[in-house]
MIPA-700242 format. One record per residue (C-alpha): residue in one letter; x, y, z; residue number from 1; chain. Coordinates in nm, 2 decimals. Each point is the difference from the previous one (the first is absolute). Layout:
residu;xx;yy;zz;num;chaine
A;X;Y;Z;NUM;A;
...
//
This chain:
residu;xx;yy;zz;num;chaine
X;-5.66;0.59;-5.34;1;A;
X;0.38;0.03;0.01;2;A;
X;-0.04;0.37;0.07;3;A;
X;-0.24;-0.08;0.28;4;A;
X;0.25;-0.24;0.17;5;A;
X;0.27;0.26;-0.04;6;A;
X;-0.21;0.27;0.16;7;A;
X;-0.09;-0.23;0.29;8;A;
X;0.37;-0.08;0.05;9;A;
X;0.09;0.37;-0.01;10;A;
X;-0.27;0.08;0.26;11;A;
X;0.12;-0.28;0.23;12;A;
X;0.36;0.13;-0.03;13;A;
X;-0.11;0.36;0.09;14;A;
X;-0.20;-0.14;0.29;15;A;
X;0.30;-0.18;0.15;16;A;
X;0.24;0.29;-0.07;17;A;
X;-0.22;0.24;0.19;18;A;
X;-0.10;-0.24;0.28;19;A;
X;0.34;-0.06;0.14;20;A;
X;0.24;0.27;0.13;21;A;
X;0.33;-0.20;-0.03;22;A;
X;0.12;-0.08;-0.35;23;A;
X;0.11;-0.35;0.10;24;A;
X;-0.35;-0.09;0.10;25;A;
X;-0.15;0.15;-0.32;26;A;
X;0.24;-0.19;-0.23;27;A;
X;-0.05;-0.33;0.18;28;A;
X;-0.38;0.04;-0.05;29;A;
X;0.01;0.12;-0.36;30;A;
X;0.25;-0.26;-0.13;31;A;
X;-0.24;-0.30;0.00;32;A;
X;-0.26;0.21;-0.19;33;A;
X;0.23;0.04;-0.30;34;A;
X;0.02;-0.37;-0.08;35;A;
X;-0.36;0.03;-0.13;36;A;
X;0.12;0.23;-0.28;37;A;
X;0.38;-0.03;-0.03;38;A;
X;0.23;-0.30;-0.01;39;A;
X;0.22;0.15;0.28;40;A;
X;0.18;-0.17;0.29;41;A;
X;0.14;0.29;0.20;42;A;
X;-0.10;0.36;0.06;43;A;
X;0.26;0.25;0.13;44;A;
X;-0.03;0.36;0.11;45;A;
X;0.33;0.18;0.02;46;A;
X;0.05;0.35;0.14;47;A;
X;0.25;0.24;-0.16;48;A;
X;0.23;0.17;0.25;49;A;
X;0.22;0.25;-0.19;50;A;
X;0.12;0.16;0.33;51;A;
X;0.15;-0.33;0.10;52;A;
X;0.11;-0.12;-0.34;53;A;
X;-0.20;-0.32;0.02;54;A;
X;-0.33;-0.18;-0.11;55;A;
X;-0.18;-0.18;0.29;56;A;
X;-0.25;-0.28;-0.03;57;A;
X;-0.29;0.10;0.23;58;A;
X;-0.27;-0.24;-0.10;59;A;
X;-0.01;-0.35;-0.16;60;A;
X;-0.28;-0.25;-0.07;61;A;
X;-0.02;-0.35;-0.15;62;A;
X;-0.29;-0.09;-0.22;63;A;
X;0.07;-0.37;0.07;64;A;
X;0.14;-0.21;0.28;65;A;
X;0.37;0.05;0.09;66;A;
X;0.24;0.18;0.23;67;A;
X;-0.05;0.38;0.02;68;A;
X;0.29;0.20;-0.15;69;A;
X;0.23;0.20;0.22;70;A;
X;-0.02;0.37;0.05;71;A;
X;0.33;0.10;-0.16;72;A;
X;0.15;0.32;-0.12;73;A;
X;0.22;0.08;-0.30;74;A;
X;0.29;0.24;0.01;75;A;
X;0.02;0.23;-0.30;76;A;
X;0.25;0.26;-0.11;77;A;
X;-0.10;0.35;-0.11;78;A;
X;-0.03;-0.09;-0.37;79;A;
X;-0.22;-0.30;0.08;80;A;
X;-0.23;0.21;0.22;81;A;
X;-0.03;0.27;-0.28;82;A;
X;-0.08;-0.27;-0.25;83;A;
X;-0.28;-0.14;0.22;84;A;
X;-0.14;0.34;0.06;85;A;
X;-0.01;0.07;-0.38;86;A;
X;-0.18;-0.33;-0.06;87;A;
X;-0.25;0.08;0.28;88;A;
X;-0.08;0.34;-0.15;89;A;
X;-0.03;-0.14;-0.35;90;A;
X;-0.27;-0.24;0.12;91;A;
X;0.12;-0.28;-0.22;92;A;
X;-0.08;-0.36;0.06;93;A;
X;0.31;-0.23;-0.01;94;A;
X;-0.04;-0.38;-0.06;95;A;
X;0.22;-0.29;-0.10;96;A;
X;0.24;-0.25;0.16;97;A;
X;0.15;0.11;0.34;98;A;
X;0.35;0.02;-0.14;99;A;
X;-0.11;0.24;-0.28;100;A;
X;-0.19;0.22;0.25;101;A;
X;0.31;0.01;0.23;102;A;
X;0.22;0.10;-0.29;103;A;
X;-0.24;0.28;-0.10;104;A;
X;-0.08;0.13;0.35;105;A;
X;0.26;-0.11;0.26;106;A;
X;-0.14;0.01;0.35;107;A;
X;-0.36;-0.05;-0.10;108;A;
X;-0.01;-0.37;0.09;109;A;
X;0.11;-0.18;0.32;110;A;
X;0.29;-0.24;-0.07;111;A;
X;-0.21;-0.32;0.07;112;A;
X;-0.27;0.08;-0.25;113;A;
X;0.01;-0.20;-0.32;114;A;
X;-0.24;-0.10;-0.28;115;A;
X;-0.22;0.23;-0.21;116;A;
X;-0.05;0.35;0.12;117;A;
X;-0.25;0.28;-0.05;118;A;
X;0.05;0.32;0.19;119;A;
X;-0.15;0.35;0.02;120;A;
X;0.07;0.32;0.19;121;A;
X;-0.22;0.11;0.29;122;A;
X;-0.05;0.38;-0.01;123;A;
X;-0.25;0.22;0.17;124;A;
X;-0.06;0.36;-0.12;125;A;
X;0.32;-0.03;-0.21;126;A;
X;0.22;-0.11;0.29;127;A;
X;0.18;-0.34;-0.05;128;A;
X;-0.05;-0.20;0.32;129;A;
X;0.08;-0.36;-0.10;130;A;
X;-0.04;-0.29;-0.23;131;A;
X;-0.25;-0.28;-0.06;132;A;
X;0.17;-0.32;-0.11;133;A;
X;-0.17;-0.32;-0.12;134;A;
X;0.20;-0.32;-0.04;135;A;
X;-0.09;-0.33;-0.17;136;A;
X;0.20;-0.32;-0.02;137;A;
X;-0.10;-0.09;-0.35;138;A;
X;0.19;0.18;-0.28;139;A;
X;-0.21;0.24;-0.21;140;A;
X;-0.29;0.01;0.26;141;A;
X;-0.07;0.37;-0.05;142;A;
X;-0.16;0.07;-0.34;143;A;
X;-0.08;0.34;-0.16;144;A;
X;-0.36;-0.01;0.12;145;A;
X;0.12;-0.01;0.36;146;A;
X;0.14;0.35;-0.02;147;A;
X;-0.34;0.19;0.03;148;A;
X;-0.07;-0.22;0.31;149;A;
X;0.32;0.09;0.18;150;A;
X;-0.05;0.37;-0.09;151;A;
X;-0.34;-0.01;0.17;152;A;
X;0.16;-0.16;0.31;153;A;
X;0.26;0.26;0.04;154;A;
X;-0.23;0.27;0.15;155;A;
X;-0.15;-0.21;0.29;156;A;
X;0.35;-0.14;0.09;157;A;
X;0.14;0.36;-0.01;158;A;
X;-0.28;0.12;0.24;159;A;
X;0.07;-0.30;0.23;160;A;
X;0.38;0.08;0.00;161;A;
X;-0.06;0.37;0.07;162;A;
X;-0.25;-0.09;0.28;163;A;
X;0.27;-0.23;0.15;164;A;
X;0.26;0.28;-0.02;165;A;
X;-0.23;0.25;0.17;166;A;
X;-0.09;-0.25;0.27;167;A;
X;0.36;-0.06;0.07;168;A;
X;0.07;0.38;0.01;169;A;
X;-0.29;0.06;0.24;170;A;
X;0.11;-0.29;0.22;171;A;
X;0.36;0.13;0.01;172;A;
X;-0.12;0.35;0.09;173;A;
X;-0.23;-0.14;0.27;174;A;
X;0.28;-0.21;0.15;175;A;
X;0.23;0.30;-0.01;176;A;
X;-0.26;0.20;0.19;177;A;
X;-0.05;-0.28;0.25;178;A;
X;0.38;-0.03;0.04;179;A;
X;0.02;0.37;0.07;180;A;
X;-0.29;-0.02;0.25;181;A;
X;0.16;-0.29;0.18;182;A;
X;0.33;0.20;0.01;183;A;
X;-0.17;0.31;0.14;184;A;
X;-0.19;-0.20;0.26;185;A;
X;0.30;-0.20;0.11;186;A;
X;0.22;0.30;0.05;187;A;
X;-0.15;0.05;0.34;188;A;
X;0.12;-0.34;0.11;189;A;
X;0.33;-0.03;-0.19;190;A;
X;0.32;0.05;0.18;191;A;
X;0.20;0.13;-0.30;192;A;
X;0.01;0.30;-0.22;193;A;
X;-0.23;0.02;-0.30;194;A;
X;0.02;0.26;-0.27;195;A;
X;0.22;0.26;0.18;196;A;
X;0.35;-0.13;-0.04;197;A;
X;0.20;0.17;0.28;198;A;
X;0.37;-0.01;-0.06;199;A;
X;-0.03;0.01;-0.38;200;A;
X;0.25;0.28;-0.01;201;A;
X;0.23;-0.14;0.27;202;A;
X;0.03;-0.36;0.11;203;A;
X;-0.21;-0.14;-0.28;204;A;
X;0.14;0.22;-0.28;205;A;
X;0.18;-0.29;-0.18;206;A;
X;-0.31;-0.22;0.04;207;A;
X;-0.23;0.26;-0.15;208;A;
X;0.25;0.06;-0.29;209;A;
X;-0.03;-0.38;-0.08;210;A;
X;-0.38;0.01;0.04;211;A;
X;-0.02;0.29;-0.25;212;A;
X;0.22;-0.19;-0.24;213;A;
X;-0.18;-0.33;0.00;214;A;
X;-0.36;0.13;0.03;215;A;
X;-0.03;0.08;-0.37;216;A;
X;0.08;-0.35;-0.11;217;A;
X;-0.19;-0.33;0.05;218;A;
X;0.31;-0.19;0.13;219;A;
X;-0.05;-0.21;0.32;220;A;
X;0.13;0.17;0.31;221;A;
X;0.14;-0.17;0.31;222;A;
X;0.00;0.22;0.31;223;A;
X;0.24;-0.11;0.28;224;A;
X;0.00;0.12;0.35;225;A;
X;-0.05;-0.09;0.37;226;A;
X;-0.34;-0.05;0.15;227;A;
X;-0.18;0.33;0.05;228;A;
X;0.24;0.20;-0.22;229;A;
X;-0.27;0.12;-0.24;230;A;
X;0.01;-0.25;-0.29;231;A;
X;-0.37;0.05;-0.08;232;A;
X;0.05;0.37;-0.01;233;A;
X;0.26;-0.04;-0.27;234;A;
X;-0.23;-0.24;-0.19;235;A;
X;-0.29;0.25;0.01;236;A;
X;0.24;0.28;-0.12;237;A;
X;0.09;-0.21;-0.30;238;A;
X;-0.36;-0.06;-0.08;239;A;
X;-0.11;0.36;0.05;240;A;
X;0.28;0.12;-0.24;241;A;
X;-0.07;-0.25;-0.27;242;A;
X;-0.24;-0.01;-0.29;243;A;
X;-0.21;-0.24;0.20;244;A;
X;-0.09;0.24;0.28;245;A;
X;-0.37;0.01;-0.10;246;A;
X;-0.02;-0.38;0.03;247;A;
X;0.00;-0.22;0.31;248;A;
X;0.29;-0.03;0.24;249;A;
X;-0.06;-0.32;0.20;250;A;
X;0.22;-0.14;0.28;251;A;
X;0.04;-0.37;0.08;252;A;
X;0.19;-0.12;0.31;253;A;
X;0.14;-0.33;-0.13;254;A;
X;0.10;-0.10;0.35;255;A;
X;-0.35;0.03;0.13;256;A;
X;-0.16;-0.24;-0.25;257;A;
X;-0.02;-0.37;0.10;258;A;
X;0.20;-0.22;-0.25;259;A;
X;-0.31;-0.19;-0.10;260;A;
X;-0.18;0.32;-0.10;261;A;
X;0.28;0.18;-0.18;262;A;
X;-0.11;-0.11;-0.36;263;A;
X;-0.36;0.09;0.06;264;A;
X;0.09;0.34;0.15;265;A;
X;0.25;0.10;-0.27;266;A;
X;-0.17;-0.15;-0.31;267;A;
X;-0.36;-0.07;0.10;268;A;
X;-0.21;-0.32;-0.03;269;A;
X;-0.29;-0.13;-0.20;270;A;
X;-0.32;-0.11;0.16;271;A;
X;0.02;-0.35;0.13;272;A;
X;0.38;-0.02;-0.03;273;A;
X;0.03;-0.11;0.36;274;A;
X;-0.22;-0.05;0.31;275;A;
X;-0.15;0.34;0.09;276;A;
X;0.05;0.16;-0.34;277;A;
X;-0.37;0.08;-0.04;278;A;
X;0.06;0.28;-0.26;279;A;
X;0.27;0.13;-0.24;280;A;
X;0.26;0.22;0.18;281;A;
X;0.24;0.23;-0.17;282;A;
X;0.35;0.01;0.14;283;A;
X;0.22;0.29;0.08;284;A;
X;0.16;0.00;-0.34;285;A;
X;-0.34;0.04;-0.18;286;A;
X;-0.12;0.27;0.24;287;A;
X;0.32;0.19;-0.06;288;A;
X;-0.02;-0.02;-0.38;289;A;
X;0.13;0.33;-0.14;290;A;
X;0.15;0.11;0.33;291;A;
X;0.26;-0.10;0.25;292;A;
X;0.02;-0.30;0.22;293;A;
X;0.22;0.04;0.31;294;A;
X;0.12;-0.34;0.12;295;A;
X;0.12;0.06;0.36;296;A;
X;0.23;-0.26;0.16;297;A;
X;0.04;-0.18;-0.33;298;A;
X;0.28;-0.21;0.15;299;A;
X;-0.28;-0.19;0.20;300;A;
X;-0.15;-0.15;-0.31;301;A;
X;0.04;-0.38;-0.03;302;A;
X;0.19;-0.14;-0.29;303;A;
X;-0.31;-0.13;-0.19;304;A;
X;-0.15;0.35;0.01;305;A;
X;0.33;0.15;-0.12;306;A;
X;-0.03;-0.20;-0.32;307;A;
X;-0.34;0.14;-0.08;308;A;
X;0.11;0.35;0.09;309;A;
X;0.29;-0.03;-0.24;310;A;
X;-0.23;-0.09;-0.28;311;A;
X;-0.22;0.30;0.06;312;A;
X;0.30;0.23;0.00;313;A;
X;0.14;-0.15;-0.32;314;A;
X;-0.31;0.00;-0.23;315;A;
X;-0.29;0.14;0.20;316;A;
X;-0.21;-0.32;-0.01;317;A;
X;-0.13;-0.23;0.27;318;A;
X;-0.29;-0.24;0.07;319;A;
X;-0.25;0.01;0.29;320;A;
X;0.00;-0.29;0.24;321;A;
X;-0.22;-0.26;-0.17;322;A;
X;-0.01;0.19;-0.33;323;A;
X;0.12;-0.11;-0.34;324;A;
X;0.02;0.33;-0.17;325;A;
X;0.30;0.22;-0.01;326;A;
X;-0.07;0.36;0.11;327;A;
X;0.21;0.30;-0.08;328;A;
X;0.06;0.30;0.22;329;A;
X;0.20;0.32;-0.02;330;A;
X;0.14;0.05;0.35;331;A;
X;0.31;0.18;0.12;332;A;
X;0.15;-0.20;0.29;333;A;
X;0.18;0.17;0.29;334;A;
X;0.14;-0.25;0.25;335;A;
X;0.15;0.07;0.34;336;A;
X;0.19;-0.20;0.26;337;A;
X;0.21;0.04;0.31;338;A;
X;0.18;-0.33;-0.07;339;A;
X;0.32;-0.07;-0.20;340;A;
X;-0.15;-0.15;-0.31;341;A;
X;0.33;-0.04;-0.17;342;A;
X;0.12;-0.22;0.28;343;A;
X;-0.33;-0.19;0.00;344;A;
X;0.04;-0.06;-0.38;345;A;
X;0.35;-0.13;0.05;346;A;
X;-0.11;-0.27;0.25;347;A;
X;-0.32;-0.09;-0.19;348;A;
X;-0.27;0.16;0.22;349;A;
X;-0.09;0.25;-0.27;350;A;
X;0.00;-0.06;-0.37;351;A;
X;0.30;0.15;-0.17;352;A;
X;-0.18;0.08;-0.32;353;A;
X;-0.27;0.18;0.19;354;A;
X;0.26;0.20;0.19;355;A;
X;0.15;0.12;-0.33;356;A;
X;-0.35;0.09;-0.12;357;A;
X;-0.12;0.20;0.29;358;A;
X;0.34;0.16;0.08;359;A;
X;0.02;0.19;-0.33;360;A;
X;0.00;0.33;0.19;361;A;
X;0.07;-0.02;0.37;362;A;
X;-0.07;0.29;0.24;363;A;
X;0.16;-0.01;0.34;364;A;
X;-0.18;0.18;0.29;365;A;
X;0.26;0.11;0.26;366;A;
X;-0.10;-0.07;0.37;367;A;
X;-0.10;0.29;0.21;368;A;
X;0.32;-0.02;0.21;369;A;
X;0.19;0.09;-0.31;370;A;
X;-0.21;0.32;-0.07;371;A;
X;-0.03;0.16;0.34;372;A;
X;-0.06;0.34;-0.16;373;A;
X;-0.35;-0.13;-0.09;374;A;
X;-0.09;-0.10;0.35;375;A;
X;-0.12;0.35;0.13;376;A;
X;-0.22;0.08;-0.29;377;A;
X;-0.14;-0.35;0.00;378;A;
X;-0.07;0.02;0.37;379;A;
X;-0.18;0.33;-0.05;380;A;
X;-0.21;-0.15;-0.28;381;A;
X;-0.10;-0.29;0.21;382;A;
X;-0.07;0.22;0.30;383;A;
X;-0.24;0.22;-0.20;384;A;
X;-0.17;-0.32;-0.14;385;A;
X;-0.04;-0.15;0.35;386;A;
X;-0.15;0.33;0.13;387;A;
X;-0.26;0.00;-0.28;388;A;
X;-0.08;-0.37;0.06;389;A;
X;-0.03;0.04;0.38;390;A;
X;-0.18;0.33;-0.02;391;A;
X;0.26;0.18;0.21;392;A;
X;0.19;0.33;-0.04;393;A;
X;0.27;-0.02;-0.27;394;A;
X;0.34;-0.03;0.17;395;A;
X;0.34;-0.07;-0.17;396;A;
X;0.30;-0.15;0.18;397;A;
X;0.22;0.24;0.20;398;A;
X;0.38;0.03;-0.06;399;A;
X;0.06;-0.23;0.30;400;A;
X;-0.24;-0.26;-0.15;401;A;
X;0.18;0.02;-0.33;402;A;
X;0.33;-0.06;0.18;403;A;
X;-0.13;-0.33;0.14;404;A;
X;-0.15;-0.10;-0.34;405;A;
X;0.32;0.07;-0.19;406;A;
X;0.20;-0.21;0.24;407;A;
X;-0.23;-0.30;-0.02;408;A;
X;0.10;-0.28;-0.24;409;A;
X;-0.35;-0.06;-0.15;410;A;
X;0.01;-0.37;-0.08;411;A;
X;-0.36;0.03;-0.11;412;A;
X;0.08;0.30;-0.22;413;A;
X;-0.28;0.25;-0.11;414;A;
X;-0.28;-0.23;0.12;415;A;
X;0.15;-0.02;0.35;416;A;
X;0.04;0.38;0.00;417;A;
X;-0.36;0.05;-0.08;418;A;
X;-0.10;-0.24;0.28;419;A;
X;0.22;0.17;0.26;420;A;
X;-0.13;0.35;-0.09;421;A;
X;-0.36;-0.12;0.03;422;A;
X;0.08;-0.17;0.33;423;A;
X;0.17;0.33;0.12;424;A;
X;-0.32;0.19;-0.09;425;A;
X;-0.21;-0.24;0.20;426;A;
X;0.23;0.01;0.30;427;A;
X;0.00;0.38;-0.01;428;A;
X;-0.38;0.02;0.04;429;A;
X;-0.02;0.24;-0.29;430;A;
X;0.20;0.27;0.19;431;A;
X;0.35;-0.11;-0.10;432;A;
X;0.20;-0.28;-0.17;433;A;
X;0.16;-0.23;0.25;434;A;
X;0.27;-0.14;-0.23;435;A;
X;0.23;-0.13;0.27;436;A;
X;-0.28;-0.21;0.16;437;A;
X;-0.12;-0.11;-0.35;438;A;
X;0.35;-0.14;-0.08;439;A;
X;-0.02;-0.19;0.33;440;A;
X;0.22;-0.30;0.05;441;A;
X;0.12;0.04;-0.36;442;A;
X;0.23;0.28;0.12;443;A;
X;0.24;-0.28;0.07;444;A;
X;0.10;0.01;-0.36;445;A;
X;0.04;0.37;-0.03;446;A;
X;0.34;0.06;-0.16;447;A;
X;0.12;0.21;0.29;448;A;
X;-0.01;-0.30;0.23;449;A;
X;0.27;-0.20;-0.18;450;A;
X;0.27;-0.14;0.24;451;A;
X;0.20;0.29;0.14;452;A;
X;0.35;0.06;-0.14;453;A;
X;0.30;0.16;0.17;454;A;
X;-0.20;0.31;0.10;455;A;
X;-0.36;0.05;0.11;456;A;
X;-0.24;0.18;-0.23;457;A;
X;-0.09;0.36;0.07;458;A;
X;-0.33;0.07;0.17;459;A;
X;-0.31;0.04;-0.22;460;A;
X;-0.01;0.36;-0.13;461;A;
X;-0.28;0.22;0.12;462;A;
X;-0.32;0.03;-0.21;463;A;
X;0.10;0.35;-0.10;464;A;
X;0.28;-0.13;-0.23;465;A;
X;-0.07;-0.03;-0.37;466;A;
X;-0.02;-0.35;-0.15;467;A;
X;0.32;0.04;-0.19;468;A;
X;0.19;0.10;0.32;469;A;
X;-0.14;-0.31;0.17;470;A;
X;0.11;-0.23;-0.29;471;A;
X;0.34;0.16;-0.02;472;A;
X;0.06;-0.04;0.38;473;A;
X;-0.11;-0.37;-0.02;474;A;
X;0.22;-0.08;-0.30;475;A;
X;0.30;0.17;0.16;476;A;
X;-0.05;-0.20;0.32;477;A;
X;0.00;-0.32;-0.21;478;A;
X;0.31;0.10;-0.20;479;A;
X;0.18;0.07;0.33;480;A;
X;-0.07;-0.36;0.11;481;A;
X;0.13;-0.14;-0.33;482;A;
X;0.30;0.24;-0.03;483;A;
X;-0.14;0.14;-0.32;484;A;
X;-0.05;-0.34;-0.17;485;A;
X;-0.31;0.00;-0.23;486;A;
X;0.00;-0.35;-0.15;487;A;
X;0.07;-0.35;0.13;488;A;
X;-0.14;-0.21;0.29;489;A;
X;0.10;0.27;0.25;490;A;
X;-0.07;0.30;-0.21;491;A;
X;-0.25;0.28;0.06;492;A;
X;-0.23;-0.11;-0.28;493;A;
X;-0.04;-0.34;0.16;494;A;
X;-0.09;0.15;0.34;495;A;
X;-0.24;0.24;-0.16;496;A;
X;-0.15;-0.28;-0.22;497;A;
X;0.05;0.22;-0.31;498;A;
X;0.15;-0.05;-0.34;499;A;
X;0.36;0.14;0.01;500;A;
X;-0.06;0.21;-0.31;501;A;
X;-0.32;0.15;0.16;502;A;
X;0.20;0.08;0.31;503;A;
X;0.28;0.17;-0.19;504;A;
X;-0.26;0.21;-0.19;505;A;
X;-0.16;0.09;0.33;506;A;
X;0.34;0.10;0.15;507;A;
X;0.07;0.22;-0.30;508;A;
X;-0.33;0.17;0.04;509;A;
X;0.05;0.06;0.37;510;A;
X;0.36;0.11;-0.04;511;A;
X;0.16;-0.29;0.20;512;A;
X;0.37;-0.08;-0.07;513;A;
X;0.07;-0.36;0.11;514;A;
X;0.37;0.06;0.01;515;A;
X;-0.05;0.22;0.31;516;A;
X;-0.09;-0.32;0.19;517;A;
X;0.29;-0.21;-0.09;518;A;
X;0.20;0.09;0.31;519;A;
X;-0.28;0.09;0.23;520;A;
X;0.09;-0.24;0.28;521;A;
X;0.37;0.09;-0.02;522;A;
X;-0.08;0.37;0.04;523;A;
X;-0.22;-0.07;0.30;524;A;
X;0.28;-0.16;0.20;525;A;
X;0.28;0.25;-0.08;526;A;
X;0.07;0.27;0.26;527;A;
//
């Protein structure tokens, strides 16, 4: 009769293990069944993650009333991981007081578990995948005759754990494919550069060096730059060069989420957690598990959301809105902003501890006006893209068009350049690019139209001149006005809206000697 009850219990356990895809659901359904046979209070399933040097609780169930345990993880050193792997491969059952089990196998048990313990390794086809842990409050609850029972339970729990792992992997691959599809479909409507990083060998050389350096780590990255300068391009480059490239890359615009929905969007919600929550919803962190989450405009997050973001960055855990279980994720966070977060942290508008956490490795994207060498190839790229989108003959900007583009200040950076080129293609009716008309009233902020100095600027060179000759002529005219001064409020760099170091580099490249302009005015008035 005892054997009949045991076989019925084992059949019920197998049924629940195979019925549910997620391990949490399987454990919560199986745990109450065990009270019929074992004097057990808590059932835990922990996954062994040697690649991350930790053991993670992935499923927990109570056989009696009480609060559910938290989904915690235990950090282990290399020796502890090796000891756990040897124990798993040996297939030995361990039992006794929690303190004795911790002494024998550090990292096996969560810190909060006490009482009498019985544990066995979960393996499938010789591969260790995790541990089954039974806990009872009363000392000496697990007797010798319980050992065959737990051995019989190991296989269905191992199958349930492997099913859960395969389900997660399939979901991650599906979300990666969906993210790639969304990216491909959205390229037609985006006003920035996607995978082809123009300027990687020139104006963005320093940026790409830092991208290559940080992409191989899991450290949080903070990308700084003006609106439209290409922060998402840098974030995607980090993801594509990392070990997570096969996993999802998801972008969240923090400034576009209403404050009352931020928690639900980032961390998800349980069914019935608030009015309108008719089903469980996974947040961005869960959907990006194993991949990269790009938090654009992170400076727009309210302080309450910053607290929860800090927690995820610190230990990888969070709770859904309306939920009581801690969830664990493995997400690499790349944040971006065009605001001064250091100043915001100083005056209390941004949490200082979060600032230190996300600014582990900052990457500064220079504005387009500081890398004018990139403007002609960028303009050609956008012109060809616009022609393909509009179904017109491919046309690239003429030298005269590039002259106008180089002299423009580009307050909207690369995004504005893309819009101007597409507008020029439309205005040109597919026969030409009408760049001058596309710039329109914005030509008021072309650098060449700064207030005139002591002498008038020379006339615009003819379109037969090379671009370098045009740039040299324009810089020389500005140096003439400033008497050779480069820096300062009345210097050439200020009039050209360029970084002084960038201007000096350009002058060396063009062979311009600023000392030749020191006495330009005096030479003009001498007989």
